[in-house]
N, C-alpha and C positions, 0 to 999 in steps of 0.2 A: 541637422540628424542627430539622435540618439547618441551617446557615447556607448560603445561598444562594451560589453562586460568580457572579462577574462573568465568564462566559464563554458562548459557544453551543455547542452540540453539533449538529454537523452530518452529516447522513444524506444521501448521494445513493443513490437506489435505482430499481430497473426491474424490474418482474415482468409477465410474460407472463399469467401465471394468477393466480386467488385462491387464496390460500392459507388455509384453515380451520384453527382452533383454533391460531394463530400467537400464539408466546409473544413476539414482538416487540411487541406492542400492551401486555403487561405492562412489559417493558422501558423502553418510551419514556414510560410513565405514570411510572414510578419516577424517570426521570430528568429529568422536568420539577419536581420537588420540588428539585433540585440547580443545573439550569442552564436557559438558554432552550434549546428544541431546535427546529431546523429540519429537517425533511425535504423535499428536493427529489425529486418522484415523477416519473419519466418513463413510467410504466405506461400501457397503452391505457385510454382513458375509463371502460369498465367496472371495472377494476380500481382505477385512482384513486380512482371515488367509492366502492368499498367500502373500501378504505383511509379514507377520509373518516370513514366511519360508523363503522369498527371501532376507527381508533386515538383517544387522548384527544384531546380539544376544545384543550387548553392548548398543543398542540404548533401549529408553524405550517408548515401542508401546503402547499406550492407545487409549479407544474408548472415545469420548466426556462424561464428566459427565451429566447424566441426569437433575439432577437439576439447571444447566446452561444453558438448551435448549434457543436458542433465533433464532428468524427469520433469521438473517444471520448466516448461517453455520459456515463461516470463526471465526467470533468473538466467536461462541460456542468453536470451538476449541482452539483458543487464551485462552479464560478465563480458559478453563481447564487446561491448559499448566502452566498458570502462577500460576494456585493453588498448582501444581505438582513441580514446578521448585525448584530447591536445591539451587540457586545462585539469589541475587539481580539483576546480571546484565543478563539481557533476550536479546537474538536477534531473531526476529520475521522474519522469510520469508516465501514465496509462495514456490511451488514444482520446480519453474522454476529458482530459483535464484540460483548464483553458486559463493560463497565466495571464495577467495583464502586466503593464511596465512596471508598476508600483510592486505587485506581489512577487515579479521575477526578481526585481532589485533586491528589494527585502528579503526574501530567502538567501541570494546569493552573500549579500552582506553579513549576515549572521554567521555565516561560514569564518569569518575572520575570527571569531570568538569560539566556535563550536565546530565538532568534528562531523556531527548528522544534525540535521533539523527536519520536524516532522510539522508542517503548517496544518492548518485546518481547512477541510473541503466546505463548500456548501454547493448544493444543486440549484441550477437555474437552468431550463424552467422548472417548476413543481409540480407534476403530476401526484395524482394519491400517492404512488407506490414511493416517491422520492420523499414526499412528507412522511411516509411511513418508516423509510429508513433514516431519515433525519430525526426521529425519535430516539434512535441508537446512538446516532451523535451528540444529542443532547444529554443522554444520561452518562455517556462518555466525557464529555466535556467537565461535569460536575464532579468527575473522579480523577481529572488530571489531564485529559485530551483523548481524541478519537484516534484512529487509524486511516489516514487518508490514502486518495490514490497517487501520490507523489511524496517523494523523499528528495533531499537534498545533502550530500555529503562531500567531505574531502577525500578524494580516493588515493591520495598518498598514505592514508592509514589502512584501507582495505581496499583491495581491487578486484576480489572474488569472495564468494559466497556459497553457501552450499545450497545445491537446487534440488534436494531430495526431500523439499518439505512443501507444504501447502501456504502456510502463513509467510510468505516470503518477505514482507515489509518487516516483521518481527525478527525473522533470523538475519535481514541485512542490519536492523537497530542494535540487535543483539551481538552482531559481528564487530562492530564500530566500538561497542561498549566492551567486549572481549580484548579489544587490541588497547584499551586505555582511552577509548575517544570520549570527548564531551559532547551531551546531549542536549538538545531542547525542544521542546514542544510548545511554541506559543502559542497561546490560544487568540491572539489578535492579529495573525497573519492570515488572510481568507483569501484562499483560492477557489475559483469557481469550476465546478466539474459537471458536465453534461449527464443526466439522468440516462440510465438504460432502457431499453424497452422492457414492458411489465413481465413478459415472458422470461428474460435473462435475469431480471429481478428474482423471480421464483427460484429459478433455477439456482441460485446462490444462497438459498436459506439454510440449508444442511451444511453446506461447506462452510459457510462462515462460523456455524455454532461448531464445527469439528476444530477451526482455528484453536478454540478455547483449551483445547488440550495443552497447548504449550503454556496456559496460565492456571493451572489447577485452582486456585482459590476462586477465580471467576467461573470456571465450570462448574464448580461444586454449587456456588451460589444460584446459577443458572438452572441447573438439575433439581435444586429444591424447590424452584417455584411450583411446578405441579403438586408433588407431595404437599407443602403447605396449604396450597389451594383446596386440595381434597380434604386433607385433615381440618381445615377451619368449617368445609361443608359437614363433614360427619361430625364436628363437636358444635355445629351450630352455632358458631362465632359470628353471627351476622355483622356487628359491629367492626369487628376485626377484618372481615372479608371486604367491606365497603369502605373501610379506610386504606385498603391497600392501593386500589387506583388512584385514589387521591395524593397520596405519598409519592407514587410513580409521576404523577404529573408535576407534582412541587419540584422533584429532582429534576425533571427535564427542563422545567420552566428555569429553574436557577441555572442550569447550564446553557440556556439560551439567552439569559442576561448577562453573563460573563463577558466583559472585554467587548462590548457592541455587538455581542451577537444577535442582538434584536432587529438589528439592519440586514441581515443575512438568512436567518431562520424565522418562520412563520409559527405564529401562535399555536397555529391547529396541530404542528408535530410534537409539543409537547401533551396536548390531549391525545394524541396517539400512542404515548408511552407505555400505558397498560396493555394495549393489544400487541405490541412488539415485545414486550416481556412476556406475555402469553406464547406469541410464537415461538420464542427463542427457548422458551422454557419445555415447547414440545419439540422443536428441532434439536435441542441439546439431547434429550434421548434418543431421536433418531439418528444422531451421529454417534452415539454410545453404542446403538445396535450395528452401525455400520463397520465400527472397529471392531466387534466381537464376530461380527459376520464375514466381513473381507480382510480383516486386519488394518483397515484404514479406509480413506475416503476416495471415492472414484474420481479420477482428475485424467483426461486426455487419453482413455484407452488403457490407463494403467490405475494403479492403486497406490497412495500416499499414504504411509503408515505414521508419518511425523508430521504435526502442526509445524513446529519449529524446536531447534534445539536449545537447551539451556546455555547461557553463559558459559557456565563450568564446562558443560561439554565442549563448547565452541573452544576454549582456551586447553582444554585437553589435547583436543585433536591437533590444534596448532603447535602446541610442543611437540606431539609426537612427528608431526611431518618435519619440522624444524631438526629434528633427531635423525630421522631417515633420510631427509631433503630428496623425498619423490613424492612432491605433488601431485595430486588426480587431478582430472579434468574439473570436478566440482569442489574443488578445494578452496576453502574461505580466504586463503593468504597465499602469495605469489612471493617470495620473498627472493626467487633468482630471476626475475625479469625487471631489467631498467626501465624504470617508468620516462615516458616521454618529456617530462616536465620537471624542473627542479623544485625541491621542498621549499627554498626560499622565494620561490614564485607565489607563495601565499601571500607575500607582504602586498602584491598588487592588486587591486580592486579588480 
């Protein structure tokens, strides 16, 4: 039997309907043999009860703690799970993420040296919309790393983060950075992810573009796509116009070839890079329109005005709360609650 990891696997989830024949139960059963598994389930009562009966009894199946309620339901679930985790090393993953033993041990082992680790997702299977979204992944890899559906962190550094944001992974990443944590985004640590339905894929286009309000240089570059395209057409710069798509393909292919990526990403995804850039150019302007029209992006029946806070803003909030000693439900740092594990426990794998 494989040696258990001194780590917690945290899955925040919310489903509005019962999913029959769900492979997630098999995956959770396998995980319980390697790590502590906490599922924070914000589903309606009937769905929650179905999960309780269908999922393995070895997991800790919890409802989100009411005092941690936040506009972003995923953050609510993560903050609840971090409160109840028995280990300092915590792997946070969406319900479509599928670690194998090698990738799980790999990400946990990196927490010996780093405080937060961002592995690399790849889709399997790969329908057309997964390959389309993989084009984004490849371009991001060329510039330092993509943002996956999973992060691993040492929760003795940070055990809560703000839940009034849309780009929750970046918010958590920056929260660890604000606390002085060391970060890693290894491009050679691959974790499988199941692709969404095509309808869900389309519903996320503008929301993902809105995320870049947290990274203004990236947002400005994406907003420039359409004006640049129209300008080249008006100036009749046909050669430059034709060169643009090939440059996009070359950048994506460079990202695909980094650190053995050709084993995980299809070549067709590189050729879809120009289409993804065009899509992002359109959706970036739609995100700006939503920001002007509603003050933010619509999410779960509400509007979230912020993609993610800056590191400086997080540090400032932390300093103010330390002075006031009155952390709120969605505060990023809780210095008053004792952790259920000692810091020296990090020395044990």
